[in-house]
PAVO-590775 format. One line per 5 residues: number of its first residue (from 0); their letters; for each residue x, y, z of N, C-alpha, C. Coordinates in Angstrom, 3 decimals. Last residue first. Layout:
N
NUM) A) X:Y:Z:X:Y:Z:X:Y:Z | ...
This chain:
215
214) XXXXX) 15.729:34.714:17.653:17.067:34.372:18.457:18.228:34.772:17.858 | 13.192:35.529:16.641:13.591:35.810:17.680:14.869:35.383:18.244 | 13.287:34.290:14.032:13.432:35.595:14.190:13.823:36.421:15.456 | 12.710:31.669:15.090:14.037:31.518:14.131:14.426:33.321:14.538 | 10.417:32.073:16.283:11.054:31.552:17.300:12.441:32.140:16.224
209) XXXXX) 9.256:32.521:13.928:8.591:33.877:15.059:10.230:33.017:15.872 | 8.911:30.240:12.593:9.723:31.375:12.092:9.907:32.393:13.166 | 7.539:28.396:14.083:8.870:27.999:13.698:9.899:29.340:13.307 | 4.826:29.460:13.743:5.978:29.551:15.137:7.130:29.210:14.884 | 4.715:28.897:10.996:4.699:30.311:11.275:5.394:30.582:13.018
204) XXXXX) 4.896:26.489:11.141:5.625:26.878:10.248:5.626:28.560:10.992 | 2.314:26.188:12.738:3.525:25.006:12.914:4.639:26.409:12.645 | -0.032:27.183:10.757:0.515:27.386:12.158:2.062:27.171:12.806 | 0.402:25.597:8.495:0.674:26.907:8.518:1.105:27.168:10.065 | -0.591:22.902:8.117:0.863:23.098:8.585:1.152:24.814:8.983
199) XXXXX) -2.807:21.302:10.691:-2.596:22.257:9.393:-1.230:22.858:9.612 | -3.890:19.895:12.586:-4.299:19.248:11.836:-4.287:19.960:10.448 | -2.848:18.549:15.846:-2.268:19.313:14.738:-2.854:18.587:13.322 | -3.474:16.698:17.611:-4.019:17.943:17.729:-3.877:18.847:16.190 | -1.134:14.861:17.465:-2.306:14.590:17.496:-3.669:15.620:17.401
194) XXXXX) 0.773:16.991:18.283:0.845:16.294:17.173:-0.787:15.872:16.556 | 0.082:17.198:20.932:0.340:18.803:20.120:0.422:17.821:18.659 | 0.986:14.897:22.352:-0.600:15.480:22.111:-0.780:16.688:21.224 | 3.641:14.959:21.745:2.917:14.124:21.230:1.356:14.378:21.065 | 4.884:17.364:23.258:4.547:17.415:22.018:3.839:16.251:21.167
189) XXXXX) 3.304:18.562:26.015:3.765:17.293:25.645:3.604:17.315:23.867 | 2.669:21.501:26.482:4.329:20.862:26.834:4.276:19.425:26.468 | 2.160:23.267:23.736:1.775:21.987:24.340:2.880:21.619:25.161 | 3.040:26.610:24.291:2.664:25.672:23.200:2.454:24.564:24.066 | 2.912:30.356:24.271:2.240:29.044:25.090:2.087:28.088:23.808
184) XXXXX) 6.063:32.068:24.004:5.054:31.500:23.229:4.189:30.315:24.451 | 8.283:35.067:24.598:7.639:33.274:24.462:6.556:33.338:23.837 | 11.460:36.102:24.334:10.274:36.317:23.964:9.089:34.936:24.226 | 13.794:38.229:26.148:13.232:36.588:26.353:11.924:36.882:25.787 | 16.981:39.474:25.181:15.458:39.713:25.987:14.954:38.520:25.745
179) XXXXX) 20.300:41.038:26.053:19.327:40.435:24.901:17.994:40.150:25.905 | 22.992:43.335:24.459:21.603:42.892:25.364:20.641:41.477:25.035 | 24.912:43.951:22.422:25.126:42.515:23.371:24.033:42.535:24.343 | 24.666:46.459:21.808:25.557:46.085:22.802:25.431:45.157:23.353 | 22.577:46.342:19.569:24.243:46.137:19.242:25.339:46.077:20.387
174) XXXXX) 19.562:44.360:20.840:20.717:45.722:20.525:21.927:45.517:20.038 | 18.769:41.888:21.507:17.756:43.121:21.469:18.652:44.514:20.909 | 18.624:38.852:20.221:19.498:40.007:20.890:19.152:41.267:20.222 | 16.454:36.382:22.228:16.957:36.928:21.254:17.739:38.395:21.384 | 15.324:33.188:23.291:16.427:34.093:23.447:16.587:35.097:22.380
169) XXXXX) 12.505:31.660:24.111:13.397:31.676:22.834:14.435:33.366:23.167 | 10.235:29.551:25.743:11.110:31.037:25.706:12.073:31.188:25.109 | 7.149:28.708:26.183:8.247:28.253:25.700:9.041:29.690:25.112 | 4.953:27.731:28.584:5.445:29.151:28.163:7.058:28.576:27.696 | 2.851:25.199:28.659:3.979:25.881:29.067:4.386:27.162:28.444
164) XXXXX) -0.509:23.870:28.812:0.563:24.278:27.679:1.481:24.760:28.525 | -3.081:21.540:27.445:-2.050:21.672:28.980:-0.646:22.339:28.059 | -5.822:23.345:25.562:-4.475:22.213:25.865:-3.776:22.586:26.972 | -7.293:24.641:22.489:-6.948:24.536:24.228:-5.994:23.050:24.685 | -4.916:24.539:19.189:-6.156:23.933:20.341:-6.028:24.456:21.547
159) XXXXX) -3.093:25.219:17.791:-4.260:26.147:18.141:-5.039:25.672:18.755 | -0.494:23.779:17.209:-1.531:23.183:16.960:-2.986:24.085:16.899 | 1.085:26.384:18.203:1.291:25.312:17.266:0.228:24.449:17.069 | 0.418:27.758:20.529:0.276:28.402:19.165:1.130:27.611:18.103 | -2.547:26.410:22.398:-1.323:26.278:21.874:-0.709:27.061:21.117
154) XXXXX) -4.328:28.030:24.927:-4.386:27.744:23.538:-2.847:27.712:23.155 | -4.597:26.535:28.034:-4.341:27.692:26.924:-4.335:27.236:25.815 | -3.824:25.416:31.511:-4.649:25.630:30.443:-4.958:26.453:29.546 | -0.454:24.900:32.094:-1.601:25.226:32.467:-2.256:25.255:31.360 | 2.612:23.855:34.241:1.483:23.699:33.246:0.056:24.619:33.060
149) XXXXX) 5.696:24.768:34.563:4.421:25.245:35.035:3.639:24.927:34.008 | 8.234:24.453:33.685:7.891:23.606:34.127:6.418:23.923:34.283 | 8.876:26.334:30.367:8.527:26.494:31.862:7.757:25.281:32.630 | 12.056:25.843:28.204:10.120:25.315:28.914:10.264:25.296:30.208 | 13.647:27.579:26.182:13.259:27.199:27.562:11.905:26.901:28.148
144) XXXXX) 14.723:26.206:22.859:14.081:27.378:23.821:13.654:26.793:25.390 | 14.984:25.561:19.547:14.888:24.939:20.902:14.531:26.227:21.707 | 14.633:23.897:16.397:14.570:25.023:16.868:14.605:24.501:18.723 | 15.589:22.817:12.847:15.510:22.378:14.558:15.263:24.031:14.855 | 15.247:20.819:9.659:15.782:22.128:10.938:15.259:21.793:12.114
139) XXXXX) 15.919:19.507:6.946:15.900:19.011:8.460:16.016:20.479:9.035 | 13.856:20.110:3.868:15.425:20.127:4.963:15.070:20.093:6.171 | 11.920:19.760:2.844:12.538:18.326:2.711:13.800:18.699:3.393 | 10.307:22.079:3.218:10.886:21.968:1.743:12.080:20.930:1.853 | 11.433:21.309:6.375:10.466:22.257:5.659:11.280:22.032:4.164
134) XXXXX) 10.850:19.107:9.245:11.238:19.248:7.901:10.255:20.181:6.928 | 12.151:19.396:12.475:10.985:19.163:11.407:11.713:19.284:10.288 | 12.118:19.255:16.237:13.202:19.043:14.957:11.707:18.851:13.861 | 12.775:21.020:19.097:11.696:20.435:17.782:12.428:20.295:16.732 | 12.914:20.693:22.697:13.833:20.811:20.924:12.784:20.276:20.603
129) XXXXX) 13.478:22.226:25.830:12.596:21.949:25.182:13.129:22.386:23.335 | 14.798:22.818:28.762:14.808:23.155:27.630:13.895:22.058:26.780 | 15.592:22.024:31.411:14.511:22.950:31.356:14.637:23.567:29.983 | 17.532:20.491:32.066:17.880:21.801:31.372:17.095:22.626:30.967 | 16.058:18.599:32.937:17.312:18.981:33.288:17.810:19.961:33.409
124) XXXXX) 13.879:18.226:31.041:13.626:18.593:32.537:15.079:19.071:33.211 | 13.995:18.274:27.904:14.764:18.152:28.795:14.734:18.441:30.052 | 11.423:16.767:25.407:11.811:18.149:26.760:12.871:17.306:27.673 | 10.991:17.091:22.007:11.384:16.453:23.140:11.862:17.622:24.304 | 9.307:16.324:19.047:9.891:17.626:20.300:9.723:16.569:21.604
119) XXXXX) 8.704:16.088:15.483:9.735:15.648:16.678:9.807:16.805:17.702 | 5.988:16.669:13.396:7.658:17.236:13.579:7.754:16.226:15.212 | 4.013:15.194:12.999:4.435:16.204:11.844:6.009:16.617:11.895 | 3.593:12.024:13.574:4.324:12.849:14.393:4.397:13.963:12.849 | 2.655:9.122:13.649:1.870:10.346:14.061:2.273:11.592:14.510
114) XXXXX) 4.414:7.961:12.251:2.980:8.034:11.605:2.444:9.189:11.986 | 6.083:7.306:14.484:6.486:8.196:13.331:5.506:8.545:12.474 | 5.711:6.766:17.567:4.801:6.421:16.353:5.387:7.307:15.174 | 8.223:6.612:20.268:7.461:7.732:18.832:7.006:6.552:17.902 | 10.206:5.921:21.357:8.939:6.526:21.977:8.085:6.795:21.222
109) XXXXX) 11.987:4.851:20.564:11.423:4.115:20.542:9.957:4.409:21.259 | 13.866:7.523:20.247:12.908:7.227:19.313:11.944:5.843:19.483 | 14.355:9.755:22.519:13.947:8.171:22.686:13.098:7.867:21.236 | 16.439:12.515:21.495:15.041:11.787:21.712:15.166:10.165:21.920 | 19.360:13.631:23.627:18.667:13.120:21.835:17.211:12.467:22.145
104) XXXXX) 20.663:16.549:24.962:19.868:14.869:25.215:18.920:15.018:23.937 | 23.441:17.682:24.395:21.980:17.471:24.332:21.387:16.150:24.659 | 26.024:19.051:26.357:25.379:17.620:26.785:24.187:17.409:25.906 | 25.579:22.050:24.847:26.571:21.241:25.452:25.687:19.827:26.155 | 24.122:23.571:22.050:23.790:22.936:23.247:25.015:22.039:23.676
99) XXXXX) 25.565:24.354:19.276:25.728:25.285:20.603:25.059:24.472:22.172 | 24.382:22.684:17.851:25.613:22.961:18.283:26.152:23.417:19.457 | 21.883:21.601:16.959:21.936:22.271:18.052:23.288:22.553:18.190 | 22.342:20.295:14.408:21.172:21.348:14.369:21.178:22.104:15.373 | 24.117:18.288:14.645:24.330:19.608:13.887:23.610:20.748:14.126
94) XXXXX) 22.564:16.733:16.722:24.092:17.118:17.260:24.384:18.617:16.242 | 21.047:15.536:14.295:20.252:16.466:15.447:21.709:17.518:16.316 | 23.022:14.311:12.814:22.329:14.880:12.229:21.512:16.166:13.300 | 23.930:12.338:14.482:24.729:13.406:13.975:24.006:14.524:13.676 | 21.493:10.484:14.861:21.742:11.277:16.004:23.056:12.440:15.605
89) XXXXX) 19.253:11.104:11.872:20.592:10.445:12.557:20.975:10.896:14.158 | 16.014:11.106:11.681:17.275:11.772:11.451:18.126:11.057:12.323 | 13.029:9.628:10.251:14.213:9.698:11.202:15.392:10.637:11.472 | 10.288:11.167:8.639:11.999:10.439:8.533:12.752:10.579:9.893 | 7.329:10.251:9.796:8.437:11.282:9.830:9.968:10.462:9.853
84) XXXXX) 5.636:8.382:7.450:6.063:8.654:8.676:6.868:9.714:8.971 | 2.566:8.968:5.306:4.309:8.623:5.371:4.515:9.218:6.833 | 0.106:6.411:5.694:0.884:7.824:6.554:2.232:7.970:6.096 | -1.340:3.935:5.149:-1.046:4.997:3.852:-0.086:6.427:4.292 | -2.133:3.284:7.332:-1.249:2.463:6.634:-0.450:3.076:5.557
79) XXXXX) -3.864:4.516:8.519:-2.536:4.563:9.014:-1.819:4.114:8.320 | -6.313:3.303:7.840:-6.309:4.252:7.115:-4.434:4.672:7.283 | -6.483:1.442:10.170:-6.217:0.982:8.406:-5.553:1.978:7.605 | -7.249:2.633:11.601:-6.165:2.353:12.126:-5.366:1.858:10.867 | -9.701:4.158:10.773:-8.903:5.029:11.198:-7.168:4.175:11.393
74) XXXXX) -11.224:1.685:10.980:-11.267:2.155:9.700:-9.923:2.832:9.851 | -11.331:1.119:13.916:-10.523:0.316:12.984:-10.180:0.648:11.482 | -12.371:3.376:14.592:-11.193:3.485:15.336:-10.475:2.098:14.531 | -15.452:2.582:13.705:-14.246:4.057:12.861:-13.019:4.012:13.245 | -15.999:0.609:14.734:-15.722:0.477:13.561:-14.706:1.631:12.800
69) XXXXX) -16.119:1.790:17.263:-15.338:0.704:17.209:-14.980:0.443:15.551 | -18.363:3.678:16.726:-17.074:4.094:17.186:-15.920:2.955:16.999 | -20.410:3.055:13.728:-20.230:3.006:15.350:-18.648:3.630:15.411 | -22.504:3.710:11.172:-21.144:3.878:11.769:-21.097:3.848:13.441 | -25.054:4.315:9.676:-24.819:3.146:11.057:-23.321:2.987:11.668
64) XXXXX) -24.342:5.999:8.215:-24.706:6.573:9.248:-24.847:5.493:10.365 | -21.497:6.529:6.416:-22.534:5.225:6.972:-23.393:5.960:8.186 | -19.227:7.247:5.667:-20.252:8.121:5.308:-21.366:7.498:5.192 | -16.967:5.432:6.398:-17.138:6.571:7.449:-18.830:7.353:7.039 | -17.067:4.334:3.785:-17.285:3.543:4.981:-17.628:4.345:6.076
59) XXXXX) -16.222:5.925:1.998:-17.723:5.485:1.704:-17.986:4.612:2.943 | -14.064:7.065:2.590:-15.246:7.654:2.890:-16.549:7.071:2.834 | -12.513:4.863:2.168:-13.011:4.821:3.937:-13.903:6.083:3.670 | -12.551:5.039:-0.618:-13.323:3.569:-0.081:-13.342:4.136:1.656 | -11.153:7.615:-0.692:-12.481:7.536:-1.575:-13.077:5.928:-0.983
54) XXXXX) -8.608:6.394:0.189:-9.304:7.935:0.846:-10.934:7.796:0.360 | -7.733:5.048:-1.732:-8.013:4.471:-0.281:-8.422:5.435:0.344 | -7.221:6.577:-3.844:-8.365:5.419:-3.904:-8.634:4.928:-2.350 | -7.321:10.062:-3.726:-6.579:8.991:-3.202:-7.598:7.685:-3.207 | -7.140:13.379:-5.876:-8.068:11.626:-5.392:-6.886:10.603:-5.063
49) XXXXX) -6.325:16.030:-3.885:-6.135:15.315:-5.162:-6.748:13.852:-4.537 | -6.434:17.530:-2.072:-6.112:18.546:-3.163:-5.677:17.197:-4.127 | -6.851:17.394:0.892:-5.636:16.487:0.263:-5.478:16.831:-1.232 | -8.837:19.730:1.511:-7.499:19.277:2.347:-6.296:18.159:1.686 | -10.865:18.719:0.128:-10.042:20.193:-0.349:-8.569:19.956:0.286
44) XXXXX) -11.728:16.423:1.234:-10.939:16.304:-0.522:-10.272:17.795:-0.746 | -12.393:17.270:3.581:-11.388:16.027:3.860:-10.673:16.414:1.755 | -14.493:18.821:2.815:-13.000:19.408:3.811:-12.181:18.571:3.443 | -16.572:17.154:1.438:-15.884:18.168:0.952:-14.554:18.738:1.569 | -16.883:15.473:3.573:-15.985:14.945:2.703:-15.849:16.227:1.531
39) XXXXX) -18.109:16.727:5.660:-16.830:16.480:5.695:-15.935:15.986:4.356 | -20.338:17.915:4.159:-19.184:19.020:4.426:-18.110:18.267:5.039 | -21.699:15.890:3.815:-21.164:16.618:2.741:-20.108:17.678:2.806 | -22.272:15.188:6.642:-21.399:14.486:5.528:-21.034:14.783:4.593 | -23.805:17.558:7.337:-22.501:17.020:8.039:-21.742:16.123:7.296
34) XXXXX) -26.055:17.030:5.669:-25.617:18.349:5.225:-24.101:18.221:6.160 | -27.013:14.634:6.533:-26.301:14.624:5.379:-25.470:16.022:5.148 | -28.028:15.639:9.025:-26.938:14.654:9.079:-26.097:14.474:7.674 | -29.928:17.359:8.323:-28.906:17.943:9.168:-27.431:17.123:9.119 | -31.915:15.184:7.074:-30.956:16.740:6.376:-30.181:16.957:7.293
29) XXXXX) -32.302:13.906:9.413:-31.642:13.243:8.389:-30.818:14.339:7.432 | -32.182:14.654:12.542:-33.096:15.088:11.468:-31.755:14.864:10.463 | -31.022:14.182:14.845:-32.481:13.305:14.785:-32.753:13.442:13.239 | -28.121:13.551:16.243:-28.776:14.458:15.410:-29.954:13.558:15.174 | -26.157:11.892:17.622:-26.791:12.895:18.352:-27.987:14.024:17.675
24) XXXXX) -24.990:9.939:16.536:-25.422:9.791:17.741:-26.267:10.787:18.255 | -24.073:11.334:13.746:-24.992:9.978:13.592:-25.414:9.707:15.273 | -22.519:13.502:14.992:-23.697:13.633:14.230:-24.608:12.517:14.378 | -20.502:12.066:16.160:-20.959:13.019:16.886:-22.686:12.989:16.284 | -19.404:10.896:13.968:-19.933:10.312:14.921:-20.732:10.996:15.960
19) XXXXX) -18.534:13.515:12.676:-19.340:12.520:12.008:-20.504:11.450:12.628 | -16.539:14.488:14.040:-17.588:15.083:14.299:-18.949:14.444:13.506 | -14.647:12.094:13.977:-15.738:12.558:15.081:-16.512:13.252:15.033 | -14.179:12.878:11.365:-14.559:11.377:11.361:-15.324:11.223:12.705 | -12.934:15.029:11.410:-13.853:15.071:10.760:-14.402:13.826:10.942
14) XXXXX) -10.374:14.192:12.866:-11.254:15.137:13.323:-12.691:15.270:12.830 | -9.399:12.266:11.065:-9.884:12.002:12.235:-10.892:12.392:12.913 | -8.471:13.987:9.013:-9.470:13.113:8.615:-9.846:12.487:9.888 | -6.495:15.636:10.587:-7.385:16.308:9.983:-8.687:15.171:9.426 | -4.449:13.391:10.888:-5.680:13.899:11.805:-6.695:14.881:11.529
9) XXXXX) -4.076:12.931:8.390:-4.625:12.027:9.431:-5.352:12.572:10.364 | -2.674:15.358:8.107:-3.826:15.253:7.317:-4.377:14.324:7.907 | -0.152:15.067:9.379:-1.600:16.111:10.052:-2.616:15.950:9.200 | 0.924:13.012:8.511:-0.028:12.745:9.755:-0.870:13.764:9.832 | 0.167:13.079:4.694:0.805:13.268:5.794:0.373:13.305:7.068
4) XXXXX) -0.263:10.459:2.260:-0.735:11.317:3.333:-0.183:11.480:4.199 | 0.810:8.024:1.045:0.659:8.985:0.478:-0.085:10.512:1.331 | 2.247:4.689:0.390:1.891:6.038:1.827:1.713:7.609:0.868 | 0.766:2.113:-0.966:1.445:3.139:-1.409:1.110:4.216:0.230 | 0.985:-1.064:0.094:-0.091:-0.110:0.069:1.163:1.508:-0.004
């Protein structure tokens, strides 16, 4: 089976399926349900921008008003077979991204299902740092900052969902005299949760650009 969709696209589709299940279980008006179905199919097609046979078969199955949660979960697990996994970089590649970091903590790759990750993020509680690696135009890139240990409810700057967030601080040179200031964004403390909530790329790249400008 050819891998043809990205992790964030998978979670976009999963979100639409969740909305369909909610409509099937709570809406009594058939016309309203049909509207929800039509919108879900339209949004998925628009997001993918191309026809994929596996997606068409998947849609046929989930656009069934008799669909139950158990079957939907099984269909989503099967759909994961066509997700392009995050390409795991080598230890040396990651070290090159964060040359200035002494005693860099590497991610534990055994913890990741790479089909679920648009980016890889990991926390180093010892140094209170957070590291993120991602691909842009097929080029591996990385950003890092100080992550507050305090967790609160708020909107994540990356996935734009209400989540358990912490303040991510990046340092920027503020003048020619060598002074520095810190600028912050609230992001998901748990990057795995963030990836599961990420359904479009633009906010992530906007966040990454802000951090890079601030450095």
